GUFIDO-309266 format. One line per field, with one value per residue: residue in three letters; z, x, y of N, C-alpha, C in turn. Coordinates in nm, 2 decimals. Each point is the difference from the previous one (the first is absolute). Example, Ala and Ser with C-alpha at 12.3 -4.5 7.8 and 13.67 -1.06 7.14 Angstrom:
! residues 2
res: (Ala, Ser)
n.z: (0.78, -0.07)
n.x: (1.32, -0.04)
n.y: (-0.57, 0.11)
ca.z: (0.00, 0.00)
ca.x: (-0.09, 0.09)
ca.y: (0.12, 0.11)
c.z: (0.00, 0.08)
c.x: (0.09, -0.08)
c.y: (0.12, 0.11)
//
This chain:
! residues 104
res: (Unk, Unk, Unk, Unk, Unk, Unk, Unk, Unk, Unk, Unk, Unk, Unk, Unk, Unk, Unk, Unk, Unk, Unk, Unk, Unk, Unk, Unk, Unk, Unk, Unk, Unk, Unk, Unk, Unk, Unk, Unk, Unk, Unk, Unk, Unk, Unk, Unk, Unk, Unk, Unk, Unk, Unk, Unk, Unk, Unk, Unk, Unk, Unk, Unk, Unk, Unk, Unk, Unk, Unk, Unk, Unk, Unk, Unk, Unk, Unk, Unk, Unk, Unk, Unk, Unk, Unk, Unk, Unk, Unk, Unk, Unk, Unk, Unk, Unk, Unk, Unk, Unk, Unk, Unk, Unk, Unk, Unk, Unk, Unk, Unk, Unk, Unk, Unk, Unk, Unk, Unk, Unk, Unk, Unk, Unk, Unk, Unk, Unk, Unk, Unk, Unk, Unk, Unk, Unk)
n.z: (1.44, 0.01, -0.12, 0.08, 0.05, 0.12, 0.05, -0.06, -0.06, -0.06, 0.03, -0.14, 0.05, -0.08, -0.08, -0.08, 0.08, 0.06, 0.01, -0.12, 0.03, -0.01, 0.12, 0.00, 0.07, 0.11, 0.03, 0.02, 0.02, -0.10, -0.01, -0.01, -0.03, -0.07, -0.04, -0.01, -0.05, -0.07, -0.03, -0.02, -0.07, -0.05, 0.00, -0.04, -0.06, 0.01, -0.05, -0.08, 0.04, -0.01, -0.12, -0.03, 0.05, -0.06, -0.07, -0.08, -0.09, -0.12, -0.03, 0.11, -0.03, -0.13, 0.05, 0.08, -0.09, -0.08, 0.10, -0.01, -0.13, 0.03, 0.02, -0.11, -0.02, -0.11, 0.02, -0.08, 0.06, 0.12, -0.04, -0.06, 0.11, 0.04, -0.11, 0.09, -0.04, -0.01, -0.10, -0.03, 0.03, 0.10, -0.01, 0.11, 0.07, -0.02, 0.06, -0.04, 0.00, 0.11, -0.04, 0.13, 0.00, 0.09, 0.10, 0.00)
n.x: (3.82, -0.02, -0.02, -0.07, -0.02, 0.06, -0.08, 0.08, -0.06, 0.12, -0.04, 0.03, 0.08, -0.08, 0.10, -0.10, -0.03, -0.10, -0.03, 0.05, -0.07, 0.12, -0.01, 0.02, 0.09, -0.03, 0.11, 0.05, 0.10, -0.06, -0.02, -0.14, 0.00, 0.11, -0.06, -0.11, 0.08, 0.06, -0.12, -0.05, 0.10, -0.01, -0.13, 0.02, 0.09, -0.10, -0.08, 0.09, 0.08, -0.10, -0.03, 0.13, -0.01, -0.11, 0.10, -0.03, -0.07, 0.03, -0.01, 0.06, 0.08, -0.01, 0.00, 0.09, 0.07, -0.03, 0.04, 0.09, -0.03, 0.00, -0.13, -0.03, 0.08, -0.03, 0.06, -0.08, -0.10, 0.04, 0.01, -0.11, -0.05, 0.08, -0.05, -0.06, 0.06, -0.13, 0.05, 0.07, -0.11, 0.07, -0.13, -0.04, -0.02, -0.12, -0.10, 0.00, 0.13, -0.05, 0.07, 0.00, 0.01, 0.10, -0.08, 0.01)
n.y: (-6.36, 0.13, 0.05, 0.08, -0.12, 0.03, -0.10, -0.08, -0.10, 0.02, 0.11, 0.02, 0.10, 0.06, 0.03, 0.02, -0.09, 0.06, -0.12, 0.02, 0.11, 0.04, -0.03, 0.12, -0.07, 0.07, 0.06, -0.12, 0.07, 0.05, -0.12, 0.00, -0.13, 0.04, 0.10, -0.08, -0.10, 0.09, 0.05, -0.12, -0.03, 0.12, -0.03, -0.12, 0.07, 0.09, -0.09, -0.05, 0.10, 0.08, -0.05, 0.01, 0.12, 0.00, -0.05, 0.10, -0.08, 0.04, -0.13, -0.03, 0.09, -0.04, -0.12, 0.02, 0.07, -0.09, -0.08, 0.10, -0.02, -0.12, 0.00, -0.05, -0.11, -0.06, -0.12, -0.05, 0.07, -0.04, -0.12, 0.02, 0.05, -0.10, -0.04, -0.09, -0.11, -0.03, -0.07, 0.11, 0.07, 0.03, -0.02, 0.05, -0.10, -0.05, 0.04, -0.13, 0.04, 0.06, 0.11, 0.00, 0.13, -0.01, -0.01, 0.13)
ca.z: (0.02, -0.11, -0.08, 0.06, 0.14, 0.02, 0.03, -0.08, 0.08, 0.05, 0.11, -0.04, -0.01, -0.13, 0.02, -0.02, 0.10, 0.12, 0.10, -0.03, 0.02, 0.12, 0.11, 0.06, 0.15, 0.06, 0.07, 0.11, 0.13, 0.01, -0.02, 0.12, 0.11, 0.07, 0.07, 0.12, 0.08, 0.06, 0.10, 0.11, 0.07, 0.06, 0.12, 0.09, 0.06, 0.13, 0.09, 0.03, 0.14, 0.11, -0.01, 0.06, 0.15, 0.04, -0.06, -0.09, -0.14, -0.07, -0.02, 0.13, 0.03, -0.09, 0.06, 0.13, -0.04, -0.06, 0.11, 0.08, -0.07, -0.04, 0.12, -0.02, -0.13, -0.02, -0.02, -0.15, -0.04, 0.06, -0.09, -0.12, 0.04, 0.04, -0.11, 0.03, -0.05, 0.12, 0.03, 0.06, 0.12, 0.12, 0.10, 0.12, -0.01, 0.08, -0.04, -0.12, -0.12, 0.02, 0.08, 0.08, 0.08, 0.14, 0.06, 0.07)
ca.x: (0.03, -0.03, 0.11, 0.06, 0.04, 0.15, 0.06, -0.06, -0.04, 0.12, 0.05, 0.10, -0.04, 0.05, 0.10, -0.06, -0.11, 0.02, 0.06, 0.14, 0.06, 0.09, -0.03, 0.12, 0.00, 0.10, 0.11, -0.06, 0.03, -0.09, -0.14, -0.08, 0.02, 0.13, -0.01, -0.08, 0.08, 0.10, -0.07, -0.03, 0.13, 0.04, -0.08, 0.02, 0.13, -0.03, -0.08, 0.06, 0.06, -0.11, -0.06, 0.10, 0.01, -0.13, 0.00, -0.12, 0.03, -0.08, -0.13, -0.07, -0.03, -0.11, -0.11, -0.03, -0.05, -0.13, -0.10, -0.03, -0.11, -0.10, -0.06, -0.02, 0.04, 0.04, 0.14, 0.02, -0.01, 0.12, 0.11, -0.02, 0.01, 0.14, 0.07, 0.06, -0.07, -0.07, 0.06, 0.13, -0.01, -0.02, -0.09, -0.04, -0.12, -0.11, -0.10, -0.05, 0.06, -0.02, 0.10, -0.05, 0.11, -0.02, -0.04, 0.12)
ca.y: (0.14, 0.08, 0.05, 0.12, -0.03, 0.00, -0.13, -0.11, -0.12, -0.06, 0.08, 0.08, 0.14, 0.06, 0.12, 0.13, 0.01, 0.08, -0.09, -0.01, 0.13, 0.00, 0.10, 0.06, 0.00, 0.08, -0.07, -0.09, 0.06, 0.11, -0.05, 0.02, -0.10, 0.02, 0.13, -0.03, -0.08, 0.09, 0.08, -0.09, -0.02, 0.12, 0.01, -0.12, 0.00, 0.07, -0.08, -0.13, -0.01, -0.01, -0.13, -0.09, 0.02, -0.06, -0.14, -0.02, 0.00, 0.10, -0.06, 0.00, 0.14, 0.04, -0.06, 0.08, 0.13, -0.02, -0.03, 0.12, 0.08, -0.10, -0.06, -0.15, -0.03, -0.14, -0.01, 0.02, 0.14, 0.06, -0.04, 0.08, 0.14, 0.02, -0.05, -0.13, -0.11, -0.06, -0.13, 0.02, 0.08, -0.08, 0.07, -0.07, -0.09, 0.03, 0.10, -0.04, 0.06, 0.14, 0.06, 0.11, 0.06, -0.01, 0.13, 0.06)
c.z: (-0.12, -0.07, 0.07, 0.14, 0.00, 0.01, -0.08, 0.08, 0.06, 0.11, -0.04, -0.02, -0.13, 0.03, 0.00, 0.10, 0.12, 0.11, -0.01, 0.03, 0.12, 0.10, 0.05, 0.14, 0.05, 0.07, 0.12, 0.14, 0.02, -0.02, 0.13, 0.10, 0.07, 0.08, 0.13, 0.10, 0.07, 0.11, 0.13, 0.09, 0.07, 0.13, 0.10, 0.07, 0.14, 0.10, 0.04, 0.13, 0.11, 0.00, 0.05, 0.15, 0.06, -0.04, -0.09, -0.14, -0.06, -0.02, 0.13, 0.03, -0.08, 0.06, 0.13, -0.04, -0.06, 0.11, 0.09, -0.05, -0.03, 0.12, -0.02, -0.15, -0.01, -0.04, -0.15, -0.04, 0.06, -0.09, -0.13, 0.04, 0.03, -0.11, 0.03, -0.06, 0.12, 0.03, 0.08, 0.13, 0.12, 0.11, 0.11, -0.03, 0.08, -0.07, -0.14, -0.13, 0.01, 0.09, 0.07, 0.08, 0.14, 0.06, 0.08, 0.14)
c.x: (-0.02, 0.13, 0.08, 0.06, 0.15, 0.06, -0.08, -0.04, 0.12, 0.06, 0.11, -0.05, 0.06, 0.07, -0.07, -0.12, 0.03, 0.07, 0.15, 0.07, 0.08, -0.04, 0.14, -0.01, 0.10, 0.11, -0.06, 0.02, -0.10, -0.15, -0.07, 0.02, 0.13, -0.01, -0.08, 0.08, 0.11, -0.06, -0.03, 0.13, 0.05, -0.08, 0.03, 0.14, -0.01, -0.07, 0.06, 0.07, -0.10, -0.06, 0.09, 0.00, -0.12, -0.01, -0.12, 0.06, -0.08, -0.15, -0.08, -0.04, -0.12, -0.13, -0.04, -0.06, -0.14, -0.11, -0.03, -0.12, -0.12, -0.06, -0.01, 0.03, 0.03, 0.14, 0.03, 0.00, 0.12, 0.13, 0.00, 0.03, 0.15, 0.10, 0.08, -0.08, -0.06, 0.06, 0.14, -0.01, -0.02, -0.08, -0.04, -0.12, -0.11, -0.09, -0.06, 0.05, -0.02, 0.11, -0.06, 0.12, -0.04, -0.05, 0.12, -0.02)
c.y: (0.08, 0.05, 0.11, -0.03, 0.00, -0.13, -0.11, -0.11, -0.08, 0.08, 0.09, 0.14, 0.06, 0.12, 0.13, 0.02, 0.08, -0.09, -0.01, 0.13, 0.00, 0.12, 0.05, 0.01, 0.09, -0.08, -0.07, 0.07, 0.12, -0.05, 0.02, -0.11, 0.02, 0.13, -0.03, -0.08, 0.08, 0.09, -0.08, -0.03, 0.12, 0.02, -0.10, 0.01, 0.08, -0.09, -0.14, -0.01, -0.02, -0.14, -0.11, 0.00, -0.07, -0.15, -0.02, 0.00, 0.11, -0.05, 0.00, 0.15, 0.04, -0.06, 0.08, 0.14, -0.01, -0.02, 0.12, 0.08, -0.09, -0.06, -0.15, -0.03, -0.15, -0.01, 0.01, 0.15, 0.08, -0.02, 0.09, 0.15, 0.03, -0.05, -0.12, -0.11, -0.07, -0.14, 0.02, 0.07, -0.09, 0.08, -0.09, -0.09, 0.05, 0.10, -0.04, 0.07, 0.15, 0.05, 0.12, 0.06, -0.01, 0.14, 0.05, 0.01)
//
């Protein structure tokens, strides 16, 4: 490593280096991730009773909602589009891994 580098070969960060500069974080409750989570929860409180009435989970609803706007999609891409892990998502079998919406 060079003389001016922030980290030595041993992995120790020098006190006067930019890497050692403390970043001032805003209050956790006002952070962007928490604000987004609060907004999502505020919206979902209106949708959850209807989903319960239909015996749908939030994840199932996301999949159904996505399928209303997509003609053809692979299960992996559907899992990514709906923020579900493809390994954990329980999609129907058949169609060679392709999910096709039913004709109305």
